[in-house]
C-alpha positions as CSV (number, residue, x, y, z in Angstrom):
1,M,-171.8,2.3,-24.1
2,S,-175.0,0.4,-25.1
3,T,-177.3,-1.2,-22.5
4,N,-176.4,-4.7,-23.6
5,S,-172.7,-3.9,-23.2
6,K,-173.3,-2.6,-19.7
7,K,-175.2,-5.8,-18.8
8,T,-172.4,-8.0,-20.1
9,L,-169.8,-6.0,-18.1
10,N,-171.8,-6.0,-14.9
11,T,-172.6,-9.8,-14.9
12,S,-169.2,-11.1,-16.2
13,L,-168.1,-11.9,-12.6
14,A,-171.4,-12.5,-11.1
15,V,-170.7,-16.2,-10.4
16,E,-167.4,-17.7,-9.3
17,F,-166.6,-21.2,-7.9
18,K,-164.0,-21.1,-5.1
19,S,-162.4,-23.8,-3.0
20,S,-163.3,-23.8,0.7
21,N,-162.9,-25.7,3.9
22,F,-166.6,-26.3,4.5
23,S,-167.3,-28.4,7.5
24,V,-170.7,-29.9,8.0
25,P,-172.0,-32.0,11.0
26,V,-172.8,-35.6,10.1
27,L,-175.9,-37.2,11.4
28,A,-175.1,-40.9,11.6
29,I,-178.2,-43.1,11.6
30,S,-177.9,-46.6,13.1
31,S,-181.6,-47.5,13.6
32,D,-184.7,-47.8,11.5
33,D,-187.0,-46.8,14.4
34,L,-188.2,-43.4,13.2
35,I,-190.0,-42.7,16.5
36,T,-186.8,-43.2,18.5
37,I,-184.8,-41.2,16.0
38,E,-187.3,-38.3,16.3
39,Q,-187.3,-38.5,20.1
40,Q,-183.5,-38.4,20.3
41,L,-183.2,-35.6,17.8
42,Q,-185.7,-33.6,19.8
43,E,-183.8,-34.2,23.0
44,K,-180.5,-33.2,21.5
45,A,-181.9,-30.1,19.8
46,S,-183.6,-29.0,23.1
47,L,-180.2,-28.7,24.7
48,A,-179.2,-25.8,22.5
49,P,-182.2,-24.8,20.3
50,E,-180.6,-21.6,19.0
51,F,-177.7,-23.5,17.7
52,F,-179.5,-26.5,16.2
53,K,-182.0,-24.3,14.5
54,N,-181.5,-24.5,10.7
55,L,-178.2,-26.4,11.2
56,P,-177.2,-28.1,7.9
57,V,-176.4,-31.8,8.3
58,V,-175.2,-34.6,6.1
59,I,-177.2,-37.8,6.7
60,D,-174.9,-40.8,7.0
61,L,-176.6,-44.2,6.4
62,Q,-173.5,-46.4,6.4
63,A,-174.3,-48.0,9.8
64,S,-178.0,-48.5,9.1
65,N,-177.3,-50.1,5.8
66,K,-174.7,-52.5,7.2
67,L,-177.6,-53.7,9.5
68,N,-179.8,-54.1,6.4
69,Y,-182.3,-51.5,7.6
70,D,-184.6,-50.2,4.9
71,I,-185.0,-46.5,5.8
72,N,-187.3,-44.3,3.7
73,I,-185.5,-41.1,3.0
74,A,-188.6,-38.9,2.6
75,A,-189.8,-40.0,6.1
76,L,-186.4,-39.6,7.6
77,T,-185.8,-36.1,6.2
78,A,-189.2,-35.0,7.4
79,I,-188.3,-36.0,10.9
80,I,-185.0,-34.3,10.7
81,R,-186.5,-31.1,9.4
82,K,-189.1,-31.3,12.2
83,S,-186.2,-31.0,14.6
84,S,-185.1,-27.7,12.9
85,L,-182.2,-29.4,11.1
86,L,-181.6,-29.0,7.4
87,P,-180.5,-32.0,5.5
88,I,-178.1,-30.9,2.7
89,G,-176.9,-34.3,1.6
90,I,-176.7,-38.0,2.3
91,R,-173.9,-40.5,2.1
92,G,-173.6,-44.2,2.5
93,G,-177.0,-44.8,1.0
94,N,-178.1,-47.6,-1.3
95,V,-179.3,-47.2,-4.9
96,E,-182.9,-46.7,-3.9
97,Q,-182.1,-44.3,-1.1
98,N,-179.8,-42.2,-3.3
99,K,-182.6,-42.0,-5.9
100,Q,-185.1,-40.9,-3.2
101,A,-182.7,-38.2,-2.0
102,L,-182.2,-36.9,-5.5
103,D,-185.9,-36.8,-6.1
104,L,-186.1,-34.6,-3.0
105,L,-183.3,-32.4,-4.4
106,I,-180.9,-33.6,-1.7
107,P,-177.3,-34.2,-3.0
108,V,-175.7,-37.6,-2.7
109,Y,-172.1,-37.6,-1.4
110,S,-169.6,-40.4,-1.7
111,V,-168.0,-41.4,1.6
112,N,-164.8,-39.7,0.5
113,N,-166.4,-36.6,-0.9
114,G,-164.5,-33.3,-0.7
115,V,-167.0,-31.8,1.7
116,T,-165.5,-32.4,5.1
117,P,-168.0,-33.6,7.6
118,E,-167.2,-32.9,11.3
119,E,-167.7,-36.2,13.0
120,P,-166.1,-38.7,15.4
121,Q,-164.3,-41.7,14.0
122,K,-166.9,-44.4,14.7
123,P,-166.2,-48.1,15.0
124,Q,-166.9,-50.2,11.9
125,T,-169.3,-52.4,13.8
126,P,-172.1,-51.3,16.2
127,T,-171.5,-51.7,19.9
128,P,-173.6,-54.5,21.5
129,N,-174.9,-52.2,24.2
130,P,-177.1,-49.4,22.7
131,E,-176.6,-47.3,25.8
132,T,-172.9,-47.1,25.3
133,E,-171.8,-44.0,23.3
134,I,-168.3,-43.8,22.0
135,R,-167.0,-40.4,21.2
136,D,-163.9,-39.0,19.7
137,T,-162.6,-36.6,22.3
138,S,-159.8,-35.2,20.2
139,T,-159.4,-31.5,20.1
140,M,-160.2,-29.4,17.0
141,L,-157.7,-26.6,16.2
142,I,-158.8,-23.7,14.1
143,T,-156.3,-21.0,13.1
144,Q,-158.4,-19.1,10.5
145,P,-161.0,-16.4,11.5
146,I,-164.6,-17.7,11.8
147,R,-166.6,-15.5,9.5
148,S,-170.3,-14.4,9.9
149,G,-172.6,-17.3,8.9
150,Q,-170.1,-20.0,9.6
151,R,-171.0,-22.8,12.0
152,I,-168.4,-25.0,13.7
153,Y,-169.3,-28.2,15.4
154,A,-166.7,-30.1,17.5
155,T,-167.2,-33.5,19.0
156,G,-164.6,-32.8,21.7
157,D,-162.9,-29.5,22.6
158,V,-162.3,-26.7,20.1
159,I,-159.4,-24.3,20.2
160,I,-159.6,-21.1,18.0
161,T,-156.6,-18.8,17.7
162,A,-158.3,-16.3,15.4
163,Q,-161.3,-14.0,16.0
164,V,-164.9,-15.2,15.9
165,S,-167.1,-12.8,14.0
166,S,-170.6,-11.6,14.7
167,G,-173.1,-14.0,13.2
168,A,-170.8,-17.0,13.5
169,E,-171.7,-20.0,15.7
170,I,-169.3,-22.3,17.6
171,M,-170.7,-25.6,19.0
172,A,-168.7,-28.1,21.0
173,E,-169.5,-31.2,23.0
174,G,-166.5,-30.3,25.2
175,N,-164.8,-26.9,26.0
176,I,-164.4,-23.9,23.8
177,H,-161.2,-21.9,23.8
178,V,-161.0,-18.7,21.9
179,Y,-157.5,-17.0,22.1
180,N,-158.9,-13.9,20.5
181,T,-162.1,-11.9,20.3
182,L,-165.3,-14.0,20.7
183,R,-168.3,-12.4,19.0
184,G,-171.2,-14.5,17.5
185,R,-172.5,-17.4,19.5
186,A,-170.7,-20.0,21.5
187,S,-172.2,-23.1,23.1
188,A,-170.1,-25.7,25.1
189,G,-171.2,-29.0,26.4
190,I,-174.1,-29.2,23.9
191,Q,-174.8,-32.8,24.6
192,G,-175.4,-32.0,28.3
193,N,-171.8,-31.9,29.6
194,K,-172.3,-29.5,32.6
195,D,-168.5,-29.5,33.3
196,A,-167.7,-27.9,30.0
197,R,-166.4,-24.3,29.9
198,I,-165.9,-21.5,27.5
199,F,-162.6,-19.5,27.6
200,C,-161.9,-16.4,25.6
201,F,-159.6,-13.4,25.6
202,D,-162.2,-10.8,24.6
203,L,-165.9,-11.4,25.3
204,Q,-168.2,-9.7,22.9
205,S,-170.6,-12.6,22.3
206,E,-174.2,-12.4,21.1
207,L,-175.0,-15.6,23.1
208,I,-173.1,-18.0,25.3
209,S,-174.3,-21.3,26.5
210,V,-173.1,-24.3,28.6
211,A,-175.2,-27.5,28.5
212,G,-178.2,-25.6,27.3
213,I,-178.1,-22.8,30.0
214,Y,-177.5,-19.6,28.1
215,K,-177.2,-15.8,28.3
216,V,-177.8,-13.4,25.4
217,S,-175.8,-10.2,24.9
218,E,-178.3,-8.1,26.9
219,D,-177.8,-10.3,29.9
220,I,-174.1,-10.2,30.0
221,D,-172.8,-7.7,32.5
222,A,-170.6,-4.8,31.2
223,S,-168.0,-5.6,33.8
224,V,-167.0,-8.8,32.1
225,R,-167.2,-7.6,28.5
226,N,-164.1,-7.0,26.4
227,K,-162.1,-9.0,28.9
228,P,-160.5,-12.4,29.2
229,V,-163.1,-14.6,30.9
230,Q,-164.1,-18.2,31.6
231,I,-167.7,-19.2,31.5
232,Y,-169.1,-22.2,33.4
233,L,-172.1,-23.7,35.3
234,Q,-172.5,-23.5,39.0
235,N,-175.8,-24.6,40.6
236,Q,-177.5,-24.4,37.3
237,A,-176.5,-20.8,36.9
238,L,-174.1,-19.5,34.2
239,I,-171.1,-17.9,35.7
240,I,-168.8,-15.5,33.8
241,Q,-165.6,-14.9,35.7
242,D,-162.6,-12.7,34.9
243,L,-159.7,-15.0,33.9
244,L,-157.3,-12.5,35.6
245,Q,-159.3,-12.5,38.8
246,H,-157.2,-13.3,41.9
247,H,-158.5,-15.5,44.6
């Protein structure tokens, strides 16, 4: 067989497009105050820095454009990247913003694009009180295994009935329930909810965190590994308790 024939054979299946349920957190922008946006992003990222580091996000400009804010995409993405987030697209932008995004090699998504952003259903009009935050506290149910490299973000609780692989990341503003083996990283209460908990049937995690208080694998006692446990905060300390423990 000639060299050219070998090259043709080896590269014939080098690239393949496949359908996938790819969920991406949405960063909804409802202000044109870049200083405030940066401050709030830094505050949120500081609650779980390991999880927000290099987290891909889709920038949603629907709310800001309804208020006729003129946001420069280059300046906004620079702030987002400064907070260790990676903008991988925008949606809801106007013609000029879409052009700015494409000039920065950031894809433009339609509001009903096939990529499924994980976000709460937000009201169509902004709330009059800026201190009031409305969240969708519905529960996300996942029945497929979470593979290495996958990141899941839930705005409420998340229930996973399959295993979570090493290198995967689970983030929830509420509780995390894993009715299987939990490897990878799991962070509950990532917006500061100190009452959030993590439950799993088999703890083998690389990192666990509740409201920003975390333990890495080396800090997890062997007595609670490979067992059903619940993880919660008590006096600012992360407690890992055997679920089968009798009181």
